[in-house]
A tleap script that builds the chain and sets N, CA, C and O, in Angstrom:
source leaprc.protein.ff14SB
mol = sequence {
  NMET ASN ALA THR VAL ALA VAL THR LEU LEU
  GLN THR ILE LEU THR LEU ILE PRO GLN ILE
  THR SER SER LYS SER VAL ALA THR VAL ILE
  ASN ALA LEU ILE GLN ILE ILE PRO ILE ALA
  VAL GLN GLU ALA GLN ASP LEU LEU GLY PRO
  ILE ARG ASN ILE ILE ALA ALA LEU SER ALA
  SER ASP GLN ALA THR ALA ASP GLN LEU ALA
  ALA LEU LYS ALA LEU ASP ALA GLN VAL ASP
  ALA ALA PHE ASP ALA ALA VAL ALA ALA TYR
  LEU ALA LYS ARG SER PRO ALA PRO ALA ASN
  PRO CGLN
}
set mol.1.N position { -0.748 -100.143 62.184 }
set mol.1.CA position { -1.892 -99.663 62.947 }
set mol.1.C position { -2.302 -98.323 62.353 }
set mol.1.O position { -1.479 -97.413 62.252 }
set mol.2.N position { -3.562 -98.193 61.961 }
set mol.2.CA position { -3.969 -96.910 61.417 }
set mol.2.C position { -4.361 -95.963 62.539 }
set mol.2.O position { -4.536 -96.371 63.687 }
set mol.3.N position { -4.494 -94.692 62.185 }
set mol.3.CA position { -4.722 -93.660 63.192 }
set mol.3.C position { -6.034 -93.868 63.943 }
set mol.3.O position { -6.095 -93.633 65.150 }
set mol.4.N position { -7.079 -94.304 63.254 }
set mol.4.CA position { -8.369 -94.509 63.907 }
set mol.4.C position { -8.289 -95.589 64.976 }
set mol.4.O position { -8.847 -95.436 66.063 }
set mol.5.N position { -7.601 -96.669 64.670 }
set mol.5.CA position { -7.440 -97.752 65.642 }
set mol.5.C position { -6.633 -97.259 66.835 }
set mol.5.O position { -6.971 -97.550 67.983 }
set mol.6.N position { -5.562 -96.510 66.563 }
set mol.6.CA position { -4.717 -95.998 67.642 }
set mol.6.C position { -5.494 -95.052 68.549 }
set mol.6.O position { -5.392 -95.140 69.773 }
set mol.7.N position { -6.266 -94.151 67.957 }
set mol.7.CA position { -7.056 -93.205 68.760 }
set mol.7.C position { -8.083 -93.949 69.595 }
set mol.7.O position { -8.273 -93.631 70.769 }
set mol.8.N position { -8.743 -94.928 69.010 }
set mol.8.CA position { -9.731 -95.725 69.752 }
set mol.8.C position { -9.069 -96.455 70.915 }
set mol.8.O position { -9.602 -96.478 72.025 }
set mol.9.N position { -7.918 -97.046 70.662 }
set mol.9.CA position { -7.192 -97.746 71.724 }
set mol.9.C position { -6.804 -96.787 72.847 }
set mol.9.O position { -6.983 -97.101 74.024 }
set mol.10.N position { -6.276 -95.629 72.487 }
set mol.10.CA position { -5.871 -94.655 73.507 }
set mol.10.C position { -7.065 -94.137 74.296 }
set mol.10.O position { -6.969 -93.958 75.510 }
set mol.11.N position { -8.179 -93.895 73.631 }
set mol.11.CA position { -9.383 -93.436 74.336 }
set mol.11.C position { -9.903 -94.515 75.287 }
set mol.11.O position { -10.373 -94.213 76.384 }
set mol.12.N position { -9.814 -95.764 74.860 }
set mol.12.CA position { -10.235 -96.867 75.729 }
set mol.12.C position { -9.343 -96.941 76.963 }
set mol.12.O position { -9.834 -97.083 78.084 }
set mol.13.N position { -8.038 -96.845 76.754 }
set mol.13.CA position { -7.104 -96.860 77.887 }
set mol.13.C position { -7.425 -95.711 78.836 }
set mol.13.O position { -7.445 -95.891 80.054 }
set mol.14.N position { -7.677 -94.532 78.276 }
set mol.14.CA position { -7.954 -93.362 79.098 }
set mol.14.C position { -9.203 -93.572 79.959 }
set mol.14.O position { -9.221 -93.177 81.125 }
set mol.15.N position { -10.235 -94.185 79.401 }
set mol.15.CA position { -11.454 -94.411 80.186 }
set mol.15.C position { -11.253 -95.463 81.272 }
set mol.15.O position { -11.975 -95.471 82.269 }
set mol.16.N position { -10.280 -96.345 81.086 }
set mol.16.CA position { -10.027 -97.398 82.072 }
set mol.16.C position { -9.125 -96.939 83.229 }
set mol.16.O position { -9.091 -97.589 84.274 }
set mol.17.N position { -8.419 -95.860 83.059 }
set mol.17.CA position { -7.464 -95.402 84.079 }
set mol.17.C position { -8.106 -95.204 85.458 }
set mol.17.O position { -7.499 -95.598 86.454 }
set mol.18.N position { -9.303 -94.614 85.565 }
set mol.18.CA position { -9.891 -94.467 86.910 }
set mol.18.C position { -10.146 -95.800 87.623 }
set mol.18.O position { -10.282 -95.832 88.846 }
set mol.19.N position { -10.212 -96.886 86.871 }
set mol.19.CA position { -10.477 -98.192 87.454 }
set mol.19.C position { -9.201 -98.934 87.848 }
set mol.19.O position { -9.272 -100.036 88.391 }
set mol.20.N position { -8.065 -98.359 87.587 }
set mol.20.CA position { -6.791 -99.012 87.910 }
set mol.20.C position { -6.611 -99.037 89.426 }
set mol.20.O position { -6.727 -98.016 90.104 }
set mol.21.N position { -6.325 -100.234 89.935 }
set mol.21.CA position { -6.198 -100.387 91.382 }
set mol.21.C position { -4.879 -101.019 91.798 }
set mol.21.O position { -4.676 -101.323 92.973 }
set mol.22.N position { -3.971 -101.219 90.825 }
set mol.22.CA position { -2.696 -101.830 91.203 }
set mol.22.C position { -1.565 -101.287 90.341 }
set mol.22.O position { -1.775 -100.811 89.225 }
set mol.23.N position { -0.364 -101.375 90.892 }
set mol.23.CA position { 0.797 -100.926 90.131 }
set mol.23.C position { 1.046 -101.836 88.931 }
set mol.23.O position { 1.653 -101.416 87.946 }
set mol.24.N position { 0.582 -103.070 89.012 }
set mol.24.CA position { 0.712 -103.988 87.882 }
set mol.24.C position { -0.101 -103.478 86.687 }
set mol.24.O position { 0.348 -103.555 85.543 }
set mol.25.N position { -1.287 -102.962 86.962 }
set mol.25.CA position { -2.116 -102.392 85.895 }
set mol.25.C position { -1.479 -101.138 85.314 }
set mol.25.O position { -1.528 -100.912 84.105 }
set mol.26.N position { -0.881 -100.325 86.180 }
set mol.26.CA position { -0.175 -99.132 85.705 }
set mol.26.C position { 0.968 -99.550 84.785 }
set mol.26.O position { 1.177 -98.946 83.733 }
set mol.27.N position { 1.701 -100.576 85.182 }
set mol.27.CA position { 2.809 -101.067 84.364 }
set mol.27.C position { 2.312 -101.563 83.002 }
set mol.27.O position { 2.975 -101.360 81.985 }
set mol.28.N position { 1.159 -102.205 82.988 }
set mol.28.CA position { 0.579 -102.685 81.732 }
set mol.28.C position { 0.275 -101.515 80.795 }
set mol.28.O position { 0.554 -101.581 79.598 }
set mol.29.N position { -0.293 -100.452 81.344 }
set mol.29.CA position { -0.603 -99.268 80.530 }
set mol.29.C position { 0.682 -98.621 80.033 }
set mol.29.O position { 0.774 -98.226 78.871 }
set mol.30.N position { 1.668 -98.512 80.906 }
set mol.30.CA position { 2.949 -97.920 80.509 }
set mol.30.C position { 3.578 -98.739 79.381 }
set mol.30.O position { 4.079 -98.173 78.409 }
set mol.31.N position { 3.556 -100.054 79.506 }
set mol.31.CA position { 4.114 -100.905 78.450 }
set mol.31.C position { 3.360 -100.732 77.135 }
set mol.31.O position { 3.967 -100.740 76.064 }
set mol.32.N position { 2.051 -100.576 77.212 }
set mol.32.CA position { 1.263 -100.342 76.003 }
set mol.32.C position { 1.662 -99.008 75.360 }
set mol.32.O position { 1.817 -98.921 74.142 }
set mol.33.N position { 1.826 -97.973 76.190 }
set mol.33.CA position { 2.247 -96.668 75.662 }
set mol.33.C position { 3.628 -96.739 75.031 }
set mol.33.O position { 3.875 -96.119 73.997 }
set mol.34.N position { 4.519 -97.485 75.643 }
set mol.34.CA position { 5.867 -97.644 75.087 }
set mol.34.C position { 5.791 -98.232 73.681 }
set mol.34.O position { 6.584 -97.874 72.810 }
set mol.35.N position { 4.853 -99.121 73.465 }
set mol.35.CA position { 4.693 -99.722 72.139 }
set mol.35.C position { 3.950 -98.806 71.174 }
set mol.35.O position { 4.230 -98.820 69.975 }
set mol.36.N position { 3.011 -98.011 71.675 }
set mol.36.CA position { 2.174 -97.164 70.811 }
set mol.36.C position { 2.885 -95.885 70.378 }
set mol.36.O position { 2.725 -95.452 69.237 }
set mol.37.N position { 3.660 -95.280 71.259 }
set mol.37.CA position { 4.255 -93.974 70.965 }
set mol.37.C position { 5.103 -93.982 69.692 }
set mol.37.O position { 4.931 -93.083 68.868 }
set mol.38.N position { 6.002 -94.936 69.483 }
set mol.38.CA position { 6.767 -94.911 68.229 }
set mol.38.C position { 5.884 -95.032 66.987 }
set mol.38.O position { 6.186 -94.445 65.948 }
set mol.39.N position { 4.809 -95.783 67.094 }
set mol.39.CA position { 3.882 -95.919 65.966 }
set mol.39.C position { 3.187 -94.581 65.708 }
set mol.39.O position { 3.045 -94.163 64.559 }
set mol.40.N position { 2.759 -93.919 66.771 }
set mol.40.CA position { 2.090 -92.623 66.627 }
set mol.40.C position { 3.018 -91.590 66.006 }
set mol.40.O position { 2.613 -90.826 65.130 }
set mol.41.N position { 4.258 -91.569 66.462 }
set mol.41.CA position { 5.242 -90.623 65.909 }
set mol.41.C position { 5.479 -90.910 64.431 }
set mol.41.O position { 5.534 -89.990 63.615 }
set mol.42.N position { 5.618 -92.180 64.093 }
set mol.42.CA position { 5.848 -92.552 62.698 }
set mol.42.C position { 4.647 -92.189 61.827 }
set mol.42.O position { 4.807 -91.686 60.714 }
set mol.43.N position { 3.446 -92.447 62.340 }
set mol.43.CA position { 2.237 -92.087 61.587 }
set mol.43.C position { 2.222 -90.590 61.303 }
set mol.43.O position { 1.933 -90.169 60.183 }
set mol.44.N position { 2.531 -89.793 62.312 }
set mol.44.CA position { 2.540 -88.340 62.131 }
set mol.44.C position { 3.586 -87.935 61.101 }
set mol.44.O position { 3.318 -87.098 60.240 }
set mol.45.N position { 4.761 -88.515 61.184 }
set mol.45.CA position { 5.820 -88.195 60.223 }
set mol.45.C position { 5.427 -88.644 58.824 }
set mol.45.O position { 5.713 -87.952 57.847 }
set mol.46.N position { 4.776 -89.791 58.720 }
set mol.46.CA position { 4.362 -90.301 57.423 }
set mol.46.C position { 3.321 -89.398 56.767 }
set mol.46.O position { 3.249 -89.331 55.540 }
set mol.47.N position { 2.521 -88.709 57.562 }
set mol.47.CA position { 1.487 -87.831 57.020 }
set mol.47.C position { 2.036 -86.493 56.537 }
set mol.47.O position { 1.447 -85.867 55.657 }
set mol.48.N position { 3.152 -86.051 57.100 }
set mol.48.CA position { 3.686 -84.746 56.735 }
set mol.48.C position { 4.070 -84.651 55.262 }
set mol.48.O position { 3.773 -83.652 54.608 }
set mol.49.N position { 4.718 -85.669 54.744 }
set mol.49.CA position { 5.141 -85.637 53.344 }
set mol.49.C position { 3.979 -85.480 52.382 }
set mol.49.O position { 3.987 -84.574 51.548 }
set mol.50.N position { 2.965 -86.360 52.484 }
set mol.50.CA position { 1.817 -86.201 51.586 }
set mol.50.C position { 1.093 -84.866 51.758 }
set mol.50.O position { 0.645 -84.275 50.775 }
set mol.51.N position { 0.976 -84.391 52.986 }
set mol.51.CA position { 0.322 -83.096 53.206 }
set mol.51.C position { 1.107 -81.995 52.510 }
set mol.51.O position { 0.528 -81.151 51.826 }
set mol.52.N position { 2.411 -82.004 52.681 }
set mol.52.CA position { 3.248 -80.992 52.014 }
set mol.52.C position { 3.168 -81.121 50.495 }
set mol.52.O position { 3.157 -80.113 49.789 }
set mol.53.N position { 3.112 -82.352 49.989 }
set mol.53.CA position { 2.992 -82.558 48.548 }
set mol.53.C position { 1.677 -82.009 48.010 }
set mol.53.O position { 1.647 -81.408 46.936 }
set mol.54.N position { 0.594 -82.211 48.748 }
set mol.54.CA position { -0.707 -81.682 48.339 }
set mol.54.C position { -0.668 -80.162 48.313 }
set mol.54.O position { -1.138 -79.540 47.360 }
set mol.55.N position { -0.113 -79.571 49.349 }
set mol.55.CA position { -0.009 -78.110 49.405 }
set mol.55.C position { 0.817 -77.595 48.235 }
set mol.55.O position { 0.444 -76.615 47.590 }
set mol.56.N position { 1.936 -78.251 47.961 }
set mol.56.CA position { 2.794 -77.819 46.846 }
set mol.56.C position { 2.088 -77.968 45.499 }
set mol.56.O position { 2.162 -77.078 44.651 }
set mol.57.N position { 1.407 -79.091 45.308 }
set mol.57.CA position { 0.717 -79.314 44.031 }
set mol.57.C position { -0.409 -78.304 43.822 }
set mol.57.O position { -0.569 -77.769 42.725 }
set mol.58.N position { -1.178 -78.047 44.859 }
set mol.58.CA position { -2.246 -77.056 44.729 }
set mol.58.C position { -1.681 -75.655 44.533 }
set mol.58.O position { -2.248 -74.849 43.797 }
set mol.59.N position { -0.576 -75.372 45.186 }
set mol.59.CA position { 0.055 -74.056 45.038 }
set mol.59.C position { 0.560 -73.834 43.614 }
set mol.59.O position { 0.591 -72.702 43.130 }
set mol.60.N position { 0.952 -74.912 42.948 }
set mol.60.CA position { 1.456 -74.814 41.577 }
set mol.60.C position { 0.328 -74.845 40.537 }
set mol.60.O position { 0.572 -74.643 39.348 }
set mol.61.N position { -0.884 -75.095 40.983 }
set mol.61.CA position { -2.013 -75.217 40.065 }
set mol.61.C position { -2.428 -73.862 39.512 }
set mol.61.O position { -2.506 -72.873 40.242 }
set mol.62.N position { -2.689 -73.833 38.218 }
set mol.62.CA position { -3.193 -72.615 37.584 }
set mol.62.C position { -4.630 -72.317 38.005 }
set mol.62.O position { -5.124 -71.205 37.815 }
set mol.63.N position { -5.292 -73.314 38.576 }
set mol.63.CA position { -6.695 -73.172 38.971 }
set mol.63.C position { -6.866 -72.497 40.330 }
set mol.63.O position { -7.970 -72.072 40.669 }
set mol.64.N position { -5.799 -72.393 41.110 }
set mol.64.CA position { -5.887 -71.804 42.454 }
set mol.64.C position { -5.998 -70.292 42.363 }
set mol.64.O position { -5.241 -69.643 41.641 }
set mol.65.N position { -6.942 -69.743 43.099 }
set mol.65.CA position { -7.119 -68.293 43.141 }
set mol.65.C position { -6.088 -67.687 44.096 }
set mol.65.O position { -5.400 -68.404 44.822 }
set mol.66.N position { -5.996 -66.376 44.082 }
set mol.66.CA position { -5.073 -65.682 44.988 }
set mol.66.C position { -5.419 -65.973 46.445 }
set mol.66.O position { -4.526 -66.174 47.267 }
set mol.67.N position { -6.719 -65.996 46.768 }
set mol.67.CA position { -7.138 -66.300 48.138 }
set mol.67.C position { -6.765 -67.729 48.520 }
set mol.67.O position { -6.340 -67.986 49.647 }
set mol.68.N position { -6.926 -68.653 47.580 }
set mol.68.CA position { -6.581 -70.044 47.845 }
set mol.68.C position { -5.072 -70.212 48.017 }
set mol.68.O position { -4.620 -70.976 48.869 }
set mol.69.N position { -4.297 -69.494 47.201 }
set mol.69.CA position { -2.840 -69.545 47.349 }
set mol.69.C position { -2.414 -69.000 48.709 }
set mol.69.O position { -1.501 -69.532 49.342 }
set mol.70.N position { -3.080 -67.938 49.151 }
set mol.70.CA position { -2.783 -67.385 50.478 }
set mol.70.C position { -3.129 -68.403 51.567 }
set mol.70.O position { -2.388 -68.560 52.537 }
set mol.71.N position { -4.265 -69.094 51.397 }
set mol.71.CA position { -4.671 -70.109 52.372 }
set mol.71.C position { -3.666 -71.263 52.386 }
set mol.71.O position { -3.325 -71.780 53.450 }
set mol.72.N position { -3.200 -71.663 51.212 }
set mol.72.CA position { -2.206 -72.745 51.134 }
set mol.72.C position { -0.887 -72.330 51.770 }
set mol.72.O position { -0.235 -73.131 52.439 }
set mol.73.N position { -0.496 -71.079 51.561 }
set mol.73.CA position { 0.737 -70.578 52.177 }
set mol.73.C position { 0.600 -70.591 53.705 }
set mol.73.O position { 1.541 -70.941 54.417 }
set mol.74.N position { -0.571 -70.210 54.192 }
set mol.74.CA position { -0.815 -70.229 55.643 }
set mol.74.C position { -0.814 -71.666 56.173 }
set mol.74.O position { -0.287 -71.927 57.254 }
set mol.75.N position { -1.402 -72.596 55.416 }
set mol.75.CA position { -1.394 -74.005 55.829 }
set mol.75.C position { 0.026 -74.556 55.858 }
set mol.75.O position { 0.389 -75.302 56.767 }
set mol.76.N position { 0.821 -74.189 54.870 }
set mol.76.CA position { 2.210 -74.636 54.827 }
set mol.76.C position { 2.972 -74.133 56.056 }
set mol.76.O position { 3.734 -74.873 56.679 }
set mol.77.N position { 2.750 -72.864 56.387 }
set mol.77.CA position { 3.402 -72.299 57.574 }
set mol.77.C position { 2.904 -72.989 58.841 }
set mol.77.O position { 3.679 -73.218 59.770 }
set mol.78.N position { 1.613 -73.322 58.881 }
set mol.78.CA position { 1.040 -74.002 60.044 }
set mol.78.C position { 1.659 -75.389 60.211 }
set mol.78.O position { 1.990 -75.792 61.327 }
set mol.79.N position { 1.815 -76.114 59.115 }
set mol.79.CA position { 2.430 -77.449 59.173 }
set mol.79.C position { 3.871 -77.334 59.654 }
set mol.79.O position { 4.307 -78.093 60.520 }
set mol.80.N position { 4.611 -76.375 59.087 }
set mol.80.CA position { 6.010 -76.181 59.492 }
set mol.80.C position { 6.116 -75.821 60.974 }
set mol.80.O position { 6.951 -76.369 61.693 }
set mol.81.N position { 5.266 -74.901 61.424 }
set mol.81.CA position { 5.307 -74.469 62.824 }
set mol.81.C position { 4.947 -75.615 63.768 }
set mol.81.O position { 5.580 -75.785 64.810 }
set mol.82.N position { 3.941 -76.392 63.409 }
set mol.82.CA position { 3.537 -77.518 64.257 }
set mol.82.C position { 4.643 -78.555 64.327 }
set mol.82.O position { 4.923 -79.099 65.395 }
set mol.83.N position { 5.268 -78.828 63.199 }
set mol.83.CA position { 6.363 -79.797 63.186 }
set mol.83.C position { 7.539 -79.283 64.009 }
set mol.83.O position { 8.102 -80.023 64.816 }
set mol.84.N position { 7.913 -78.019 63.811 }
set mol.84.CA position { 9.027 -77.444 64.566 }
set mol.84.C position { 8.744 -77.445 66.064 }
set mol.84.O position { 9.635 -77.728 66.865 }
set mol.85.N position { 7.510 -77.132 66.443 }
set mol.85.CA position { 7.139 -77.127 67.861 }
set mol.85.C position { 7.195 -78.540 68.441 }
set mol.85.O position { 7.643 -78.734 69.571 }
set mol.86.N position { 6.747 -79.509 67.676 }
set mol.86.CA position { 6.780 -80.899 68.149 }
set mol.86.C position { 8.217 -81.372 68.334 }
set mol.86.O position { 8.532 -82.043 69.317 }
set mol.87.N position { 9.079 -81.024 67.396 }
set mol.87.CA position { 10.492 -81.409 67.511 }
set mol.87.C position { 11.119 -80.721 68.717 }
set mol.87.O position { 11.839 -81.356 69.489 }
set mol.88.N position { 10.853 -79.431 68.885 }
set mol.88.CA position { 11.421 -78.690 70.018 }
set mol.88.C position { 10.938 -79.268 71.350 }
set mol.88.O position { 11.723 -79.412 72.287 }
set mol.89.N position { 9.658 -79.594 71.432 }
set mol.89.CA position { 9.115 -80.167 72.668 }
set mol.89.C position { 9.738 -81.527 72.942 }
set mol.89.O position { 10.081 -81.841 74.082 }
set mol.90.N position { 9.881 -82.322 71.912 }
set mol.90.CA position { 10.503 -83.643 72.077 }
set mol.90.C position { 11.936 -83.495 72.565 }
set mol.90.O position { 12.348 -84.170 73.508 }
set mol.91.N position { 12.696 -82.612 71.924 }
set mol.91.CA position { 14.096 -82.424 72.305 }
set mol.91.C position { 14.228 -81.843 73.707 }
set mol.91.O position { 15.144 -82.202 74.447 }
set mol.92.N position { 13.323 -80.955 74.071 }
set mol.92.CA position { 13.365 -80.364 75.411 }
set mol.92.C position { 13.137 -81.416 76.485 }
set mol.92.O position { 13.731 -81.348 77.561 }
set mol.93.N position { 12.287 -82.378 76.200 }
set mol.93.CA position { 12.020 -83.436 77.170 }
set mol.93.C position { 13.158 -84.444 77.233 }
set mol.93.O position { 13.346 -85.104 78.255 }
set mol.94.N position { 13.903 -84.565 76.169 }
set mol.94.CA position { 14.946 -85.585 76.082 }
set mol.94.C position { 16.339 -85.050 76.419 }
set mol.94.O position { 17.230 -85.815 76.789 }
set mol.95.N position { 16.518 -83.747 76.291 }
set mol.95.CA position { 17.847 -83.161 76.501 }
set mol.95.C position { 18.134 -82.972 77.980 }
set mol.95.O position { 17.233 -82.648 78.754 }
set mol.96.N position { 19.370 -83.172 78.371 }
set mol.96.CA position { 19.711 -82.877 79.770 }
set mol.96.C position { 19.650 -81.377 80.012 }
set mol.96.O position { 19.836 -80.572 79.099 }
set mol.97.N position { 19.390 -81.027 81.245 }
set mol.97.CA position { 19.352 -79.606 81.597 }
set mol.97.C position { 20.731 -78.987 81.385 }
set mol.97.O position { 21.744 -79.616 81.689 }
set mol.98.N position { 20.778 -77.759 80.867 }
set mol.98.CA position { 22.080 -77.128 80.667 }
set mol.98.C position { 22.776 -76.870 82.013 }
set mol.98.O position { 22.136 -76.640 83.039 }
set mol.99.N position { 24.073 -76.917 81.961 }
set mol.99.CA position { 24.844 -76.648 83.174 }
set mol.99.C position { 24.675 -75.198 83.573 }
set mol.99.O position { 24.522 -74.328 82.716 }
set mol.100.N position { 24.701 -74.936 84.849 }
set mol.100.CA position { 24.524 -73.590 85.355 }
set mol.100.C position { 25.888 -73.024 85.711 }
set mol.100.O position { 26.364 -73.233 86.826 }
set mol.101.N position { 26.535 -72.304 84.780 }
set mol.101.CA position { 27.885 -71.784 85.048 }
set mol.101.C position { 27.827 -70.548 85.927 }
set mol.101.O position { 27.548 -69.454 85.437 }
set mol.102.N position { 28.079 -70.702 87.188 }
set mol.102.CA position { 28.061 -69.558 88.099 }
set mol.102.C position { 29.405 -69.373 88.738 }
set mol.102.O position { 29.586 -68.456 89.540 }
savepdb mol mol.pdb
quit
């Protein structure tokens, strides 16, 4: 499933939510999300490698100006920060609450 199809499907589901009138319909949407989420995560992970490769290749190019190298360095940091934040958010939602030693 490509990203455009996934986004279109999710937007369609979102527009249909106000029309949901039964728990059976809610269950159908939940089941669809259960199937879509792993695909979305994989798509995002699959894009990180090529994006990082492009940044690295342009950074190594003799044609890149100092301003462009600075922009690439900022993009690299942005990709790293977004990935780290996504991992932290995922782990925070999945991890049990720490014990409260009192």
